[in-house]
N, C-alpha and C positions, 0 to 999 in steps of 0.2 A: 614224672616219677611220683609214686605214691608218697604221702606224708609219712613221717615217723609213726604217727598214731595208726595209720592204715597198716603199716608193716607189723606193728604190735598186735593189732586185731587179727591179722592173718596168722600170726604166730600162735595166739591163744586158740584160734579155731583149729589149727592144724595139729597142735600138741596132742590132744586125745586121739585124733585119727592116726597119728604116728604110733602112739602107745598101743592102741588096739591092733593096728596092722602088724607091728613087729611082734606083739604078743601072740597073735594068731599064727604068724609064719613060724615063730620059734617054738610055739606050743608051751610057752612059759611066760608068765606075766612079768617076771623080773627083767627080762631083756627089753620088753616094751616100756617098762618104767624107766630103765636106764636110757634108752634111745629117746623117749619123750622128754626126759629131764635135760639131756644134752641138747636136744632140739631147742628147748626153752633158753638154755644158756647161750646157744648159738644165735638165737633170734634177738634176745634182750641185751646180751653183753658182748658177744663176739661177731656182731653184724658186719657185713661188707661196708656199711656206712661209717665205720670207725675212721675212715679217711677224711671225714668232715666233722664239724661241730654238731653232732646228731644226738638223738635221745640215747642210743647206746653209749656214746662217748660220755655224756653227762652222768649216766648211771654209774660210772666208775668212781664218782665222787672225788675225794682227794687224790686218788690214784690216777685220775684221767690224764695227768701230765705225762704218764709213760707213753701215751699215744701221740704226743706232739711230734717226735721224730718220724713216726710212721706216716703222719699226715703230710709232713714236708717231703718225705721220700716218695710217696705215691700220689699220683693224680687221681681225683675222684672218678669213680666208675672205670678205672683202667682195668686191664686184664689181670693186673697184679692184685687188685682188691676185689674185683667183681668177677673174676674168672672162676669157673667151676673147678673144684678140687684145688687148684693152684692158690686161689685167694684164701681159702680156709687153711691150707697148709702154711702159707706165709704168715697169717695171723697167729697160728699156733707156735710156729718157730719164733716169731717176734716176741710173743708172750713168754715163751720158754727161755729166751735170752734174758729177759727181765727177772724171771723166777730164778734162773741160774745165778745172776748177779746178786740177788738177795740172799740166796743160800751161801754163796761165796763170802759175802760180807758177814753173815751170821757165823759161819765156820771160822772166819778170821777172828771175830770177837771171842768166840769160844776158845780158840787156840791161845789168844793173847791172855785171857783170864785163867788159863791153866785147867780148864774143865773138859778138854778134848776126850780123854779116856772115858769119863762119865757119859758124855754125849754119844760116843760110838757104841756103847753098850745098849743105848736106847734106840739108835738108828739102825743097827744091823738087823734086828727082827722085822722092822718096818720095810727095809729094802728087800729082804727075803720074801716077805708077804707080797710085795708088788711084783717081784720076779716070778712068783708062783701063781699069779692070777691066770684065769682062763682067758685065752686070746679073744674069746667072744665078747668079753667085757670091753676091750679096747675097740673092737669092731662095732659094737652097739653105740659107744660114745662117738666114734668117727662118723657112723651113719647119721646119728641125730644132728651133729654139727654140720655135716655137709648138706643134709636135706633142708636145714634151716637157711643155709646160704643159697641153695637152689631156689627155694621159695622166694627169697628176697630178690634174687637176680631175675627170676621169672616174672614177678610182679612189676619190677622196674621196666622190663622189656615190654610187657603187655601194655602198661599204661603209656609208655613213651610212643609205642606204635599207634595206639588208639588216638593219642593227641595229634600225631602227624597225619593220620588218616582224616581226622576231622577238619584239618586246615584247608 
């Protein structure tokens, strides 16, 4: 398998390629910027290697503890972590569960302190804005995240096969 630094280099090299490619296909630089940015997030923070003590895992800093249950739940390089589409989807759902827990605790704190009405007046426009987003935004984000996972999986496969062939 390639080292974490090799995965990082590949991510840096591919980010502008993804950006220019998506920009050309969509005929709009904004979609390329979104896809390229999410590609970087996928490569540097949401890598399939979050199932081990890897560079992406350590990049989470004090929040890296949220990935401990994930590491215990999934074996390294299993279809659940390194599977195309499925691995990315599982990481997003897992992260979403933690986000949901945080939002729930925050809402509970707001409710207990009696500031729920004030908070709802701030949150309603935000939720309406998210609901009214162009579906292509979510498509560009999903494309970038999945392409970063595919690059990671592909480089793992190529290097592993190469090493087997050399034996």
